[in-house]
C-alpha positions in Angstrom: 108.0 98.2 80.4 111.6 98.2 81.7 112.1 98.9 85.3 113.7 102.3 86.1 117.2 102.1 87.5 116.9 105.4 89.4 114.9 105.2 92.7 111.7 107.1 93.2 111.6 108.5 96.7 109.0 109.7 99.2 109.2 110.9 102.8 106.2 110.4 105.1 106.0 112.7 108.1 104.7 111.2 111.3 103.2 113.2 114.2 103.6 110.2 116.6 106.1 107.4 116.8 105.6 104.8 114.0 107.9 101.9 113.8 107.7 100.3 110.3 109.8 97.3 111.2 107.4 96.4 114.0 104.4 97.3 112.0 105.3 95.4 108.9 106.5 92.3 110.8 103.1 90.8 110.2 103.7 90.8 106.5 106.7 88.6 106.7 106.2 84.9 106.3 108.9 83.4 108.3 112.6 84.3 108.7 113.3 83.0 105.2 110.6 85.0 103.4 112.0 85.7 99.9 109.8 88.8 99.4 110.4 90.6 102.7 113.8 91.1 104.4 115.3 93.5 106.8 118.8 94.7 106.4 121.5 95.1 109.1 120.7 98.8 109.2 117.0 98.3 109.9 115.9 99.0 106.3 113.0 96.9 105.2 113.2 95.6 101.7 110.0 94.2 100.1 109.2 92.9 96.6 105.6 93.5 95.7 103.2 93.3 92.8 101.1 96.4 92.3 98.3 97.1 89.8 101.0 99.0 87.8 103.5 96.2 87.9 106.2 94.8 90.1 108.2 97.0 92.5 110.9 96.9 95.2 110.4 99.2 98.1 113.1 100.0 100.7 111.8 101.7 103.9 113.8 103.4 106.5 112.7 105.2 109.7 114.1 108.4 110.9 112.6 108.8 114.4 114.6 111.9 115.3 113.1 113.7 112.3 109.6 112.2 112.7 109.8 110.7 109.2 109.8 107.5 107.3 111.6 107.4 103.9 110.7 105.1 101.1 112.7 104.4 97.9 111.2 102.3 95.2 112.2 100.8 91.8 110.2 99.1 89.1 107.0 99.8 87.1 105.0 99.8 90.3 107.3 102.3 92.1 104.9 105.2 92.0 102.0 103.1 93.1 103.8 101.7 96.1 105.1 105.1 97.2 101.6 106.6 96.8 100.4 103.9 99.3 103.5 104.2 101.6 101.6 105.8 104.5 99.2 102.9 104.7 101.9 100.4 104.3 104.0 101.6 107.2 100.9 102.2 109.4 101.0 106.0 109.4 97.3 106.1 108.5 96.2 103.9 111.4 94.4 105.9 114.1 94.5 104.2 117.5 92.4 107.0 119.0 89.5 105.5 121.0 91.5 102.5 122.1 91.4 102.3 125.8 93.5 99.4 127.1 91.7 99.4 130.5 93.9 96.7 131.9 97.4 97.0 133.4 98.9 94.4 131.1 97.5 96.1 128.0 98.6 99.5 129.2 102.1 98.2 129.5 102.0 96.5 126.1 100.5 99.7 124.5 103.5 101.7 125.8 106.1 99.0 125.0 104.9 98.7 121.4 104.0 102.3 121.0 105.4 102.4 117.4 103.3 99.5 116.2 100.4 100.3 113.9 97.9 98.4 111.8 99.2 98.5 108.3 97.2 98.7 105.1 98.9 97.4 101.9 95.9 97.8 99.6 96.9 94.5 97.9 94.5 91.6 98.5 96.1 88.7 96.7 99.5 89.6 98.3 98.0 88.6 101.7 95.4 86.1 100.6 97.8 83.7 98.9 100.0 83.1 102.0 97.0 83.1 104.3 95.4 80.2 102.3 98.7 78.4 102.5 98.6 78.7 106.3 95.2 77.2 106.6 95.2 74.2 109.0 98.9 73.4 108.8 101.9 74.4 110.8 103.8 77.6 110.0 106.8 75.5 109.0 104.7 73.7 106.3 103.1 76.9 105.0 106.2 78.9 104.8 108.1 76.1 103.0 105.3 76.0 100.4 105.3 79.8 100.2 109.1 79.9 99.5 108.9 77.2 96.8 106.0 78.9 95.0 107.7 82.3 95.0 111.1 80.9 93.9 109.6 78.7 91.1 106.8 80.8 89.8 107.5 84.4 91.0 110.1 86.7 89.6 113.1 88.6 90.9 112.3 92.0 92.3 113.7 95.0 90.4 116.3 97.4 91.8 119.5 97.2 93.8 118.5 95.1 96.8 121.6 94.0 98.7 120.4 90.4 98.7 118.2 88.2 96.5 114.6 89.6 96.7 111.6 88.2 94.9 108.0 89.1 94.0 105.3 86.5 94.5 103.6 84.9 91.5 100.8 86.8 89.8 97.2 85.6 89.9 97.2 84.3 86.3 100.2 82.1 87.0 98.6 80.7 90.2 95.3 80.1 88.4 97.1 78.0 85.7 99.2 75.8 87.9 98.5 72.1 87.3 97.8 69.8 90.3 101.2 68.2 90.3 102.9 71.6 90.8 100.8 72.3 93.9 101.7 68.8 95.1 105.4 69.4 94.4 105.2 72.6 96.6 103.6 70.7 99.4 100.2 72.2 99.1 97.2 69.8 99.7 94.3 69.7 97.3 91.8 71.7 99.4 94.2 74.7 99.8 95.3 74.4 96.1 91.7 74.5 94.9 90.9 77.5 97.1 94.0 79.4 95.8 93.0 78.7 92.2 89.4 80.0 92.9 90.8 83.1 94.4 93.3 83.7 91.7 90.5 83.5 89.1 88.6 86.1 91.1 91.6 88.2 91.8 90.4 91.4 90.0 87.1 91.4 91.9 88.8 90.7 95.2 91.3 93.5 94.7 88.3 95.9 94.3 87.3 95.2 98.0 89.9 97.7 99.2 88.2 100.8 100.5 84.8 99.1 101.0 83.0 98.8 104.3 84.7 96.1 106.3 81.5 94.1 106.7 81.1 94.0 102.9 84.8 93.1 102.5 84.3 90.1 104.7 81.2 89.1 102.9 82.9 89.2 99.6 86.0 87.3 100.7 84.0 84.6 102.5 81.7 84.2 99.4 84.7 82.3 97.9 84.5 78.6 98.9 87.4 77.8 101.1 87.8 81.3 102.5 86.5 81.3 106.0 86.4 83.7 108.9 90.1 83.1 109.9 91.4 83.7 106.3 89.2 86.7 105.8 90.5 88.3 109.1 94.1 87.6 108.2 93.7 89.4 104.9 91.7 92.3 106.3 94.3 93.0 109.0 97.0 93.4 106.3 95.4 94.5 103.0 92.5 96.6 104.4 93.9 97.9 107.7 91.0 96.5 109.8 92.0 97.0 113.5 88.9 95.0 114.6 89.4 91.8 112.5 89.8 88.8 114.9 91.5 85.6 113.6 88.8 83.3 114.9 89.8 79.7 114.5 93.5 80.2 115.0 95.2 77.4 116.8 96.9 79.7 119.3 95.3 83.1 119.5 92.3 82.3 121.7 94.5 80.4 124.2 97.1 83.2 124.2 94.5 85.9 124.8 93.0 83.9 127.7 96.3 83.2 129.2 97.3 86.9 129.0 94.1 88.4 130.3 92.9 85.7 132.8 95.6 83.1 133.2 93.4 80.5 131.6 92.8 79.1 128.1 90.0 80.6 126.2 88.1 79.0 123.3 87.0 81.2 120.4 83.5 81.9 121.9 85.0 83.0 125.2 87.6 85.1 123.5 85.1 87.0 121.4 82.9 87.7 124.5 85.9 89.1 126.4 87.1 91.1 123.5 83.8 92.8 123.0 84.7 95.6 125.3 87.4 96.6 122.8 85.2 96.4 119.7 86.7 98.4 117.0 90.2 97.5 118.2 90.0 93.8 118.9 92.8 93.0 116.5 94.8 95.7 118.2 94.5 93.7 121.5 95.3 90.3 120.1 98.3 91.6 118.1 99.8 93.4 121.2 99.6 90.1 123.1 101.1 88.3 120.1 104.0 90.8 119.8 104.7 90.3 123.5 105.1 86.6 122.9 102.6 85.7 125.5 101.4 82.1 124.9 99.5 79.5 126.9 101.7 76.6 128.1 101.7 73.8 125.6 100.0 70.5 126.4 100.5 67.3 124.6 102.7 66.5 121.6 103.4 69.1 119.0 101.6 68.8 115.7 103.8 67.0 113.2 104.3 68.7 109.9 103.0 66.8 106.9 104.8 66.5 103.6 102.3 66.0 100.8 105.1 65.4 98.3 105.8 62.0 100.0 102.5 60.6 98.8 
């Protein structure tokens, strides 16, 4: 099917402030992400792979009108516009979130336009999340770019800069070991990605299920642990309570923000219990504010698997 050259459009009315740039920042994998870019005018451009095919979506906020406008091109244009409210966070309901602490009150006001997004696309979030397992962001994002450039495809439509769509599951499932090696992806992560790609259809069906069942199904795949499942549920499923347990920074940052000390995961979860239902909302607000614990010791050195 050829991609339409005329944009499909949709306008989402918002009763409260919703900032799509802030909300969708968590979908971007580094400043050089080839599938997600923000133009000088604040328009978000994203190449995506929907169940109906590839699409490009351009999203612009009109705060004075209480509206967010989406334009889309490609075979998946209608699908992505149908899911636009979830993508920009307009369906997230922070009701019931009680910050309770002065710091969180300030951050809640400062980032009032931030919402938990829901893309409805599991592999779109699962692929880069697996690449980010137990490596630096620099390593993971380099691998992400190489895989997208070499095995993805150009996004349809008139983006003002090169825009790409990530590889489909069938392509990832068929990559030979040397291609993963060439992209700087170690064997364990490569094997996990291939397993997930082979189960992609079943994993995509988790959208809309109870969050506990979503986590169970994701974690039933060897190599997908609590951290990876949480990273996916935050983005694909809109789970405002999913905590990225096992992250190298988050527990320390939460502890430093809330108590001026470093937490481990166990302590972080105990403290966050008072915000159950909104625990990811708390950790993301702290992350958006850039609050981090002071670094101790040498930085972790990136590894290049291609050198071996």
